[in-house]
VMD Tcl script that builds the backbone (N, CA, C; Angstrom):
set m [mol new atoms 393]
animate dup $m
set s [atomselect $m all]
$s set {name element resname resid chain x y z} {
  {N N UNK 1 A -41.023 -34.965 53.247}
  {CA C UNK 1 A -40.386 -33.953 52.291}
  {C C UNK 1 A -39.048 -34.305 52.049}
  {N N UNK 2 A -38.690 -34.403 50.686}
  {CA C UNK 2 A -37.145 -34.744 50.320}
  {C C UNK 2 A -36.347 -33.685 50.735}
  {N N UNK 3 A -34.903 -34.125 51.585}
  {CA C UNK 3 A -34.103 -33.489 51.917}
  {C C UNK 3 A -33.382 -32.788 50.504}
  {N N UNK 4 A -32.807 -31.378 50.349}
  {CA C UNK 4 A -32.156 -30.722 49.569}
  {C C UNK 4 A -30.659 -31.143 49.676}
  {N N UNK 5 A -30.055 -31.481 48.583}
  {CA C UNK 5 A -28.769 -32.327 48.784}
  {C C UNK 5 A -27.842 -31.515 47.990}
  {N N UNK 6 A -26.757 -30.975 48.752}
  {CA C UNK 6 A -26.002 -30.048 47.865}
  {C C UNK 6 A -24.434 -30.613 48.246}
  {N N UNK 7 A -23.522 -30.045 47.393}
  {CA C UNK 7 A -22.213 -30.540 47.872}
  {C C UNK 7 A -21.666 -29.424 48.614}
  {N N UNK 8 A -21.425 -30.145 49.998}
  {CA C UNK 8 A -20.667 -29.283 51.262}
  {C C UNK 8 A -19.763 -28.703 50.813}
  {N N UNK 9 A -19.615 -27.389 51.075}
  {CA C UNK 9 A -18.150 -26.735 51.080}
  {C C UNK 9 A -17.371 -26.865 51.979}
  {N N UNK 10 A -17.755 -27.386 53.404}
  {CA C UNK 10 A -16.892 -27.497 54.681}
  {C C UNK 10 A -17.688 -28.543 55.437}
  {N N UNK 11 A -16.805 -28.827 56.727}
  {CA C UNK 11 A -17.215 -29.564 57.458}
  {C C UNK 11 A -18.294 -29.203 58.051}
  {N N UNK 12 A -18.694 -27.886 58.503}
  {CA C UNK 12 A -20.306 -27.489 59.175}
  {C C UNK 12 A -21.417 -27.913 58.416}
  {N N UNK 13 A -21.254 -27.711 57.028}
  {CA C UNK 13 A -22.415 -27.896 56.017}
  {C C UNK 13 A -22.363 -29.074 55.883}
  {N N UNK 14 A -21.356 -30.350 55.937}
  {CA C UNK 14 A -21.537 -31.508 55.862}
  {C C UNK 14 A -22.306 -32.100 57.006}
  {N N UNK 15 A -21.622 -31.628 58.367}
  {CA C UNK 15 A -22.391 -32.069 59.553}
  {C C UNK 15 A -24.131 -31.784 59.329}
  {N N UNK 16 A -24.419 -30.623 58.955}
  {CA C UNK 16 A -25.935 -29.862 58.806}
  {C C UNK 16 A -26.367 -31.253 58.089}
  {N N UNK 17 A -26.137 -31.475 56.989}
  {CA C UNK 17 A -26.424 -32.593 56.045}
  {C C UNK 17 A -26.749 -33.871 56.393}
  {N N UNK 18 A -25.569 -34.308 57.250}
  {CA C UNK 18 A -25.592 -35.498 57.777}
  {C C UNK 18 A -26.560 -35.722 58.854}
  {N N UNK 19 A -26.873 -34.773 59.856}
  {CA C UNK 19 A -27.620 -34.559 60.676}
  {C C UNK 19 A -29.181 -34.726 60.177}
  {N N UNK 20 A -29.479 -34.161 59.227}
  {CA C UNK 20 A -30.872 -34.140 58.477}
  {C C UNK 20 A -31.234 -35.611 58.068}
  {N N UNK 21 A -29.900 -36.114 57.387}
  {CA C UNK 21 A -29.832 -37.582 56.948}
  {C C UNK 21 A -30.243 -38.339 58.027}
  {N N UNK 22 A -29.635 -38.719 59.037}
  {CA C UNK 22 A -29.729 -39.153 60.330}
  {C C UNK 22 A -30.968 -38.833 60.714}
  {N N UNK 23 A -31.342 -37.808 61.251}
  {CA C UNK 23 A -33.060 -37.517 61.820}
  {C C UNK 23 A -33.752 -38.182 60.786}
  {N N UNK 24 A -33.825 -38.307 59.685}
  {CA C UNK 24 A -34.942 -38.953 58.813}
  {C C UNK 24 A -34.466 -40.135 58.380}
  {N N UNK 25 A -33.439 -40.712 59.071}
  {CA C UNK 25 A -33.153 -42.249 58.387}
  {C C UNK 25 A -32.900 -42.027 56.410}
  {N N UNK 26 A -32.639 -41.013 55.945}
  {CA C UNK 26 A -33.094 -40.658 54.533}
  {C C UNK 26 A -31.612 -41.282 53.762}
  {N N UNK 27 A -31.775 -42.780 53.562}
  {CA C UNK 27 A -30.705 -43.289 53.038}
  {C C UNK 27 A -30.533 -42.955 51.494}
  {N N UNK 28 A -31.563 -42.578 50.706}
  {CA C UNK 28 A -31.543 -42.280 49.379}
  {C C UNK 28 A -30.642 -40.745 49.422}
  {N N UNK 29 A -31.081 -39.865 50.236}
  {CA C UNK 29 A -30.562 -38.639 50.222}
  {C C UNK 29 A -28.673 -38.833 50.552}
  {N N UNK 30 A -28.733 -39.607 51.711}
  {CA C UNK 30 A -27.459 -40.070 52.120}
  {C C UNK 30 A -26.629 -40.565 50.860}
  {N N UNK 31 A -27.369 -41.554 50.184}
  {CA C UNK 31 A -26.454 -41.835 48.860}
  {C C UNK 31 A -26.046 -40.980 47.807}
  {N N UNK 32 A -27.025 -39.656 47.496}
  {CA C UNK 32 A -26.903 -38.801 46.822}
  {C C UNK 32 A -25.770 -37.523 47.419}
  {N N UNK 33 A -25.755 -37.473 48.741}
  {CA C UNK 33 A -24.683 -37.049 49.211}
  {C C UNK 33 A -23.241 -37.680 48.934}
  {N N UNK 34 A -23.276 -38.931 49.042}
  {CA C UNK 34 A -21.812 -39.652 48.712}
  {C C UNK 34 A -21.609 -39.735 47.325}
  {N N UNK 35 A -22.643 -39.517 46.652}
  {CA C UNK 35 A -22.368 -39.401 45.136}
  {C C UNK 35 A -21.548 -38.300 44.867}
  {N N UNK 36 A -22.135 -37.190 45.218}
  {CA C UNK 36 A -21.603 -35.776 45.139}
  {C C UNK 36 A -20.468 -35.211 45.673}
  {N N UNK 37 A -19.718 -36.076 46.536}
  {CA C UNK 37 A -18.922 -35.887 47.772}
  {C C UNK 37 A -17.721 -36.460 47.071}
  {N N UNK 38 A -16.397 -35.990 47.081}
  {CA C UNK 38 A -15.215 -36.452 46.764}
  {C C UNK 38 A -14.883 -37.386 47.989}
  {N N UNK 39 A -14.491 -38.615 47.786}
  {CA C UNK 39 A -14.095 -39.595 49.182}
  {C C UNK 39 A -12.921 -39.188 49.821}
  {N N UNK 40 A -11.714 -38.269 48.965}
  {CA C UNK 40 A -10.929 -37.908 49.308}
  {C C UNK 40 A -11.052 -37.020 50.563}
  {N N UNK 41 A -12.064 -36.452 50.441}
  {CA C UNK 41 A -12.600 -35.231 51.507}
  {C C UNK 41 A -13.514 -35.689 52.763}
  {N N UNK 42 A -13.974 -36.878 52.571}
  {CA C UNK 42 A -14.561 -37.352 53.658}
  {C C UNK 42 A -13.775 -37.410 55.107}
  {N N UNK 43 A -12.292 -37.652 55.424}
  {CA C UNK 43 A -11.751 -37.530 56.915}
  {C C UNK 43 A -12.344 -36.103 57.341}
  {N N UNK 44 A -11.917 -34.776 56.086}
  {CA C UNK 44 A -12.067 -33.487 56.768}
  {C C UNK 44 A -13.482 -33.250 56.990}
  {N N UNK 45 A -14.315 -33.494 55.979}
  {CA C UNK 45 A -15.636 -33.166 56.299}
  {C C UNK 45 A -16.154 -33.771 57.808}
  {N N UNK 46 A -16.078 -35.138 57.603}
  {CA C UNK 46 A -16.402 -35.326 58.983}
  {C C UNK 46 A -15.872 -34.870 59.878}
  {N N UNK 47 A -14.452 -34.740 60.091}
  {CA C UNK 47 A -13.906 -33.734 61.200}
  {C C UNK 47 A -13.430 -34.919 62.228}
  {N N UNK 48 A -14.320 -34.669 63.427}
  {CA C UNK 48 A -14.115 -35.518 64.708}
  {C C UNK 48 A -15.682 -36.040 64.657}
  {N N UNK 49 A -16.352 -35.675 63.721}
  {CA C UNK 49 A -18.172 -35.992 63.931}
  {C C UNK 49 A -18.575 -37.363 63.649}
  {N N UNK 50 A -17.846 -38.248 63.309}
  {CA C UNK 50 A -18.255 -39.819 62.853}
  {C C UNK 50 A -18.603 -40.402 64.155}
  {N N UNK 51 A -20.047 -40.848 64.329}
  {CA C UNK 51 A -20.743 -41.001 65.343}
  {C C UNK 51 A -21.287 -42.470 64.825}
  {N N UNK 52 A -21.626 -42.825 65.911}
  {CA C UNK 52 A -22.270 -44.880 65.772}
  {C C UNK 52 A -23.250 -44.761 64.888}
  {N N UNK 53 A -24.224 -43.675 64.763}
  {CA C UNK 53 A -25.335 -43.946 63.934}
  {C C UNK 53 A -25.078 -43.546 62.462}
  {N N UNK 54 A -24.186 -42.955 62.539}
  {CA C UNK 54 A -23.663 -42.291 60.895}
  {C C UNK 54 A -23.100 -43.342 60.154}
  {N N UNK 55 A -22.117 -44.251 60.767}
  {CA C UNK 55 A -21.798 -45.432 59.793}
  {C C UNK 55 A -22.416 -46.314 59.435}
  {N N UNK 56 A -23.471 -46.745 59.892}
  {CA C UNK 56 A -24.403 -47.851 59.507}
  {C C UNK 56 A -25.357 -47.210 58.194}
  {N N UNK 57 A -25.740 -46.035 58.351}
  {CA C UNK 57 A -26.449 -45.209 57.538}
  {C C UNK 57 A -25.541 -44.839 56.051}
  {N N UNK 58 A -24.004 -44.711 56.511}
  {CA C UNK 58 A -23.371 -44.265 55.049}
  {C C UNK 58 A -23.218 -45.866 54.443}
  {N N UNK 59 A -23.097 -47.051 55.098}
  {CA C UNK 59 A -23.128 -48.529 54.403}
  {C C UNK 59 A -24.296 -48.977 53.977}
  {N N UNK 60 A -25.146 -48.508 54.328}
  {CA C UNK 60 A -26.699 -48.706 53.884}
  {C C UNK 60 A -26.751 -48.464 52.422}
  {N N UNK 61 A -26.723 -46.938 52.684}
  {CA C UNK 61 A -26.781 -45.782 51.264}
  {C C UNK 61 A -25.922 -46.481 50.175}
  {N N UNK 62 A -24.659 -47.083 50.989}
  {CA C UNK 62 A -23.512 -47.353 49.825}
  {C C UNK 62 A -23.946 -48.482 49.036}
  {N N UNK 63 A -24.762 -49.484 49.961}
  {CA C UNK 63 A -24.919 -50.920 49.628}
  {C C UNK 63 A -26.636 -51.018 48.925}
  {N N UNK 64 A -27.252 -50.215 49.063}
  {CA C UNK 64 A -28.650 -50.041 48.431}
  {C C UNK 64 A -28.735 -49.601 47.111}
  {N N UNK 65 A -27.983 -47.999 46.941}
  {CA C UNK 65 A -28.022 -47.215 46.182}
  {C C UNK 65 A -26.962 -46.880 45.092}
  {N N UNK 66 A -25.716 -47.184 45.673}
  {CA C UNK 66 A -24.645 -47.072 44.731}
  {C C UNK 66 A -24.177 -48.188 44.459}
  {N N UNK 67 A -23.502 -49.364 44.892}
  {CA C UNK 67 A -22.850 -50.320 44.683}
  {C C UNK 67 A -22.753 -51.039 43.203}
  {N N UNK 68 A -24.253 -50.757 42.889}
  {CA C UNK 68 A -24.677 -52.014 41.690}
  {C C UNK 68 A -24.136 -50.919 40.311}
  {N N UNK 69 A -24.296 -49.491 40.678}
  {CA C UNK 69 A -23.718 -48.364 39.490}
  {C C UNK 69 A -22.273 -48.169 39.603}
  {N N UNK 70 A -21.472 -48.091 40.597}
  {CA C UNK 70 A -20.347 -47.576 40.856}
  {C C UNK 70 A -19.547 -48.211 42.063}
  {N N UNK 71 A -19.178 -49.364 41.727}
  {CA C UNK 71 A -18.528 -50.163 42.714}
  {C C UNK 71 A -17.030 -49.486 43.456}
  {N N UNK 72 A -16.553 -48.900 42.142}
  {CA C UNK 72 A -15.087 -48.051 42.297}
  {C C UNK 72 A -15.658 -46.908 43.489}
  {N N UNK 73 A -16.814 -46.500 43.320}
  {CA C UNK 73 A -16.999 -45.235 44.238}
  {C C UNK 73 A -17.125 -45.701 46.105}
  {N N UNK 74 A -17.805 -46.708 45.822}
  {CA C UNK 74 A -17.895 -47.398 47.123}
  {C C UNK 74 A -17.016 -47.272 47.897}
  {N N UNK 75 A -15.807 -48.130 47.030}
  {CA C UNK 75 A -14.689 -48.630 47.499}
  {C C UNK 75 A -13.808 -47.481 48.240}
  {N N UNK 76 A -14.021 -46.566 47.461}
  {CA C UNK 76 A -13.131 -45.186 47.383}
  {C C UNK 76 A -13.724 -44.520 49.089}
  {N N UNK 77 A -15.171 -44.498 49.294}
  {CA C UNK 77 A -15.705 -44.181 50.496}
  {C C UNK 77 A -15.292 -45.070 51.552}
  {N N UNK 78 A -15.342 -46.318 51.299}
  {CA C UNK 78 A -15.066 -46.898 52.589}
  {C C UNK 78 A -13.373 -47.010 52.923}
  {N N UNK 79 A -12.611 -47.026 51.721}
  {CA C UNK 79 A -11.044 -46.454 52.087}
  {C C UNK 79 A -11.156 -45.001 52.824}
  {N N UNK 80 A -11.736 -44.108 52.408}
  {CA C UNK 80 A -11.582 -42.598 53.277}
  {C C UNK 80 A -12.066 -42.513 54.519}
  {N N UNK 81 A -13.232 -43.449 54.615}
  {CA C UNK 81 A -14.145 -43.245 55.851}
  {C C UNK 81 A -13.202 -43.947 56.824}
  {N N UNK 82 A -12.581 -44.966 56.473}
  {CA C UNK 82 A -11.760 -45.772 57.250}
  {C C UNK 82 A -10.414 -44.817 57.959}
  {N N UNK 83 A -10.366 -43.525 57.440}
  {CA C UNK 83 A -9.186 -42.635 57.778}
  {C C UNK 83 A -9.921 -41.723 58.662}
  {N N UNK 84 A -11.218 -41.623 59.008}
  {CA C UNK 84 A -11.821 -40.442 59.470}
  {C C UNK 84 A -11.423 -40.516 61.011}
  {N N UNK 85 A -11.058 -39.531 61.905}
  {CA C UNK 85 A -11.204 -39.546 63.293}
  {C C UNK 85 A -12.108 -40.415 63.964}
  {N N UNK 86 A -12.265 -41.103 64.746}
  {CA C UNK 86 A -13.009 -41.782 65.563}
  {C C UNK 86 A -13.544 -43.183 64.759}
  {N N UNK 87 A -12.809 -43.075 63.710}
  {CA C UNK 87 A -13.344 -44.934 62.917}
  {C C UNK 87 A -13.372 -45.725 63.667}
  {N N UNK 88 A -12.021 -46.073 64.304}
  {CA C UNK 88 A -11.824 -47.395 64.802}
  {C C UNK 88 A -12.964 -47.303 66.497}
  {N N UNK 89 A -13.030 -46.179 66.693}
  {CA C UNK 89 A -14.145 -46.233 68.014}
  {C C UNK 89 A -15.267 -46.785 67.326}
  {N N UNK 90 A -15.771 -45.940 66.576}
  {CA C UNK 90 A -17.278 -46.130 65.953}
  {C C UNK 90 A -17.326 -47.816 65.487}
  {N N UNK 91 A -16.462 -47.807 64.854}
  {CA C UNK 91 A -16.153 -49.604 64.117}
  {C C UNK 91 A -16.459 -50.546 65.706}
  {N N UNK 92 A -15.748 -50.038 66.752}
  {CA C UNK 92 A -15.908 -50.821 68.221}
  {C C UNK 92 A -17.257 -51.154 68.355}
  {N N UNK 93 A -18.041 -49.888 68.157}
  {CA C UNK 93 A -19.430 -49.646 68.965}
  {C C UNK 93 A -20.788 -50.534 68.005}
  {N N UNK 94 A -20.306 -51.018 66.634}
  {CA C UNK 94 A -21.100 -51.416 66.164}
  {C C UNK 94 A -21.904 -52.772 66.276}
  {N N UNK 95 A -23.324 -52.868 66.161}
  {CA C UNK 95 A -23.726 -53.991 66.567}
  {C C UNK 95 A -23.463 -55.195 65.440}
  {N N UNK 96 A -23.620 -56.611 65.841}
  {CA C UNK 96 A -23.336 -57.822 65.051}
  {C C UNK 96 A -24.030 -57.503 63.460}
  {N N UNK 97 A -25.182 -57.225 63.856}
  {CA C UNK 97 A -26.266 -56.852 62.300}
  {C C UNK 97 A -25.547 -56.171 61.633}
  {N N UNK 98 A -24.734 -54.488 62.473}
  {CA C UNK 98 A -24.341 -53.361 61.371}
  {C C UNK 98 A -23.015 -54.145 60.741}
  {N N UNK 99 A -22.424 -54.943 61.646}
  {CA C UNK 99 A -20.981 -55.696 61.099}
  {C C UNK 99 A -21.098 -56.203 59.767}
  {N N UNK 100 A -22.502 -57.305 60.081}
  {CA C UNK 100 A -23.098 -58.125 58.951}
  {C C UNK 100 A -23.228 -57.068 57.755}
  {N N UNK 101 A -23.586 -56.369 57.623}
  {CA C UNK 101 A -24.098 -55.547 56.671}
  {C C UNK 101 A -22.768 -54.996 55.888}
  {N N UNK 102 A -21.718 -54.383 57.026}
  {CA C UNK 102 A -20.361 -54.263 55.977}
  {C C UNK 102 A -19.959 -55.494 55.456}
  {N N UNK 103 A -19.897 -56.267 56.240}
  {CA C UNK 103 A -19.403 -57.874 55.329}
  {C C UNK 103 A -20.113 -57.898 54.381}
  {N N UNK 104 A -21.403 -57.655 54.199}
  {CA C UNK 104 A -22.336 -57.779 53.062}
  {C C UNK 104 A -21.589 -57.097 51.642}
  {N N UNK 105 A -21.745 -55.591 51.890}
  {CA C UNK 105 A -21.158 -54.697 51.172}
  {C C UNK 105 A -19.674 -55.148 50.484}
  {N N UNK 106 A -18.959 -55.598 51.608}
  {CA C UNK 106 A -17.476 -55.938 50.778}
  {C C UNK 106 A -17.882 -57.284 49.815}
  {N N UNK 107 A -18.471 -58.326 50.212}
  {CA C UNK 107 A -18.962 -59.374 49.252}
  {C C UNK 107 A -19.392 -58.919 47.928}
  {N N UNK 108 A -20.384 -57.948 48.072}
  {CA C UNK 108 A -20.614 -57.293 46.726}
  {C C UNK 108 A -19.493 -56.803 45.932}
  {N N UNK 109 A -19.028 -56.181 46.677}
  {CA C UNK 109 A -17.638 -55.250 46.004}
  {C C UNK 109 A -16.643 -56.233 45.479}
  {N N UNK 110 A -16.487 -57.737 46.437}
  {CA C UNK 110 A -15.666 -58.827 45.730}
  {C C UNK 110 A -16.232 -59.039 44.560}
  {N N UNK 111 A -17.634 -59.365 44.300}
  {CA C UNK 111 A -18.152 -59.968 42.952}
  {C C UNK 111 A -17.859 -59.190 42.006}
  {N N UNK 112 A -17.930 -57.592 41.968}
  {CA C UNK 112 A -17.824 -56.465 40.923}
  {C C UNK 112 A -16.440 -56.449 40.561}
  {N N UNK 113 A -16.298 -55.802 39.056}
  {CA C UNK 113 A -14.818 -55.647 38.689}
  {C C UNK 113 A -14.757 -54.179 38.461}
  {N N UNK 114 A -13.866 -53.471 39.275}
  {CA C UNK 114 A -13.771 -52.119 39.019}
  {C C UNK 114 A -11.830 -51.664 38.820}
  {N N UNK 115 A -11.682 -50.797 38.245}
  {CA C UNK 115 A -10.102 -50.431 37.951}
  {C C UNK 115 A -9.795 -49.581 39.375}
  {N N UNK 116 A -10.879 -49.333 40.140}
  {CA C UNK 116 A -10.624 -48.604 41.452}
  {C C UNK 116 A -9.893 -49.376 42.502}
  {N N UNK 117 A -9.876 -50.862 42.616}
  {CA C UNK 117 A -9.553 -51.722 43.371}
  {C C UNK 117 A -9.043 -52.603 42.864}
  {N N UNK 118 A -8.089 -53.987 43.558}
  {CA C UNK 118 A -7.845 -55.021 43.308}
  {C C UNK 118 A -8.468 -55.452 44.286}
  {N N UNK 119 A -8.244 -57.005 44.145}
  {CA C UNK 119 A -8.702 -58.151 45.469}
  {C C UNK 119 A -7.758 -57.688 46.164}
  {N N UNK 120 A -6.455 -57.526 46.232}
  {CA C UNK 120 A -5.630 -57.545 47.201}
  {C C UNK 120 A -6.011 -55.988 48.121}
  {N N UNK 121 A -6.388 -55.058 47.526}
  {CA C UNK 121 A -6.609 -53.739 47.781}
  {C C UNK 121 A -7.920 -54.058 48.820}
  {N N UNK 122 A -8.800 -54.837 48.199}
  {CA C UNK 122 A -10.196 -54.968 48.883}
  {C C UNK 122 A -10.028 -56.152 50.213}
  {N N UNK 123 A -8.817 -57.050 49.971}
  {CA C UNK 123 A -8.837 -57.771 51.445}
  {C C UNK 123 A -7.963 -56.980 52.412}
  {N N UNK 124 A -6.930 -56.124 51.981}
  {CA C UNK 124 A -6.351 -55.018 53.198}
  {C C UNK 124 A -7.279 -54.266 53.507}
  {N N UNK 125 A -8.570 -53.797 53.083}
  {CA C UNK 125 A -9.386 -53.003 53.464}
  {C C UNK 125 A -10.317 -53.517 54.505}
  {N N UNK 126 A -10.653 -54.875 53.840}
  {CA C UNK 126 A -11.371 -55.611 55.065}
  {C C UNK 126 A -11.272 -55.811 56.329}
  {N N UNK 127 A -9.554 -55.768 56.269}
  {CA C UNK 127 A -8.745 -56.171 57.571}
  {C C UNK 127 A -8.898 -54.517 58.478}
  {N N UNK 128 A -8.824 -53.754 57.800}
  {CA C UNK 128 A -9.022 -52.512 58.785}
  {C C UNK 128 A -10.850 -52.124 59.199}
  {N N UNK 129 A -11.551 -53.056 58.450}
  {CA C UNK 129 A -13.038 -53.120 59.157}
  {C C UNK 129 A -13.320 -54.040 59.834}
  {N N UNK 130 A -12.148 -54.974 60.211}
  {CA C UNK 130 A -11.887 -55.770 61.254}
  {C C UNK 130 A -12.821 -56.985 60.525}
  {N N UNK 131 A -12.758 -57.237 59.428}
  {CA C UNK 131 A -13.880 -58.388 58.902}
  {C C UNK 131 A -13.218 -59.705 58.319}
}
mol reanalyze $m
mol bondsrecalc $m
mol representation Tube
mol addrep $m
């Protein structure tokens, strides 16, 4: 059954959608959610609910579904994700493979051109992700 994705009005609605996405490991639905969600709102929508299993699904969704079409949006999401509460804690708990997926996503962004970010912006954000 395909998840119905809508733009969340608040952290509670965002959390409900994320729980459904996570339960189903539905990366396409997560990509839909990230496409319609303003990246600047991510820290507020995530509130203190950024969990260890959420970040990898976000990364995979960005990598599989969004980066080819809109690298600027991917950069924005990575930037604002890093501002979320618990980001450093979740980052520290990622497995080697999950960190490698983030590294690969940054590699793709490096190859892409976007007026949303410069090479320096990308290098700076890589440090935030401890790459």
